[in-house]
C-alpha positions in Angstrom: -166.0 52.5 -91.4 -168.0 53.0 -88.3 -169.3 50.3 -86.0 -170.6 49.8 -82.5 -172.8 52.9 -82.7 -174.5 53.8 -79.4 -176.7 57.0 -78.9 -178.9 57.8 -75.9 -181.2 60.7 -75.2 -182.9 60.9 -71.8 -184.4 63.8 -69.9 -182.8 66.4 -72.1 -179.3 64.9 -72.1 -177.6 63.0 -74.8 -174.4 60.9 -75.3 -173.1 58.7 -78.0 -170.1 56.6 -79.0 -169.0 55.0 -82.2 -165.8 53.1 -83.1 -164.2 54.6 -86.3 -162.1 52.1 -88.3 -159.6 53.7 -90.6 -155.8 54.0 -90.5 -156.3 54.5 -86.8 -159.0 52.9 -84.7 -160.5 55.3 -82.3 -163.8 55.9 -80.5 -165.7 59.1 -81.1 -167.6 60.3 -78.0 -170.2 63.1 -77.9 -172.3 64.4 -75.1 -174.4 67.3 -74.1 -177.9 68.7 -73.5 -180.7 69.2 -75.9 -183.8 71.4 -75.6 -186.9 71.7 -77.8 -187.9 75.3 -77.9 -191.4 74.5 -79.3 -192.8 78.1 -79.2 -189.9 79.3 -81.3 -189.8 76.2 -83.5 -186.1 75.6 -82.6 -183.9 72.9 -81.3 -181.0 73.9 -79.0 -178.0 71.6 -78.6 -175.4 72.3 -76.0 -172.4 70.3 -77.0 -170.4 69.7 -73.8 -168.1 66.9 -75.1 -166.7 65.7 -78.4 -163.6 63.5 -78.2 -161.8 61.3 -80.6 -159.9 58.8 -78.5 -158.2 60.9 -75.8 -158.3 64.2 -77.8 -161.0 66.8 -77.5 -162.4 67.8 -80.9 -165.2 69.9 -79.6 -163.9 73.2 -81.0 -163.1 71.6 -84.4 -166.7 70.2 -84.6 -168.3 73.5 -83.7 -166.0 75.4 -86.1 -166.8 73.1 -89.0 -170.6 73.3 -88.3 -170.3 77.1 -88.2 -168.2 77.0 -91.5 -171.1 75.3 -93.3 -173.0 78.6 -93.1 -176.4 77.1 -93.1 -179.3 79.5 -92.8 -181.1 77.3 -90.3 -178.1 76.6 -88.0 -176.5 79.1 -85.7 -173.4 78.3 -83.5 -172.9 80.5 -80.5 -170.1 79.2 -78.2 -170.8 75.6 -77.6 -174.6 76.0 -78.3 -175.9 74.9 -81.7 -179.4 76.3 -82.5 -181.4 74.7 -85.4 -184.4 76.7 -86.7 -186.7 73.9 -87.6 -189.0 76.3 -89.5 -186.3 77.2 -91.9 -185.2 73.5 -92.3 -188.7 72.4 -93.2 -189.3 75.4 -95.6 -186.0 74.8 -97.3 -186.5 71.1 -97.8 -190.0 71.5 -99.2 -189.0 74.1 -101.8 -187.2 71.6 -104.1 
């Protein structure tokens, strides 16, 4: 279960927090920068922080996003690039 979800985006920066209730109760924190590359129809997310309690899970998060092998998502270092053109085309073909 997740509760107390907070997410803010302001001037290209984002941060968020959610309390995860399970066999351990821990806060999940995320933060970084986001850019809309309108000419390229892409969204670029620079994930600077992902923590579960005191532990950094940034590498784990990035690795799992990369492991999904989505055509519209590319992970390069800590930068996640989403090709919005591919997302929209894929979702409308169903």
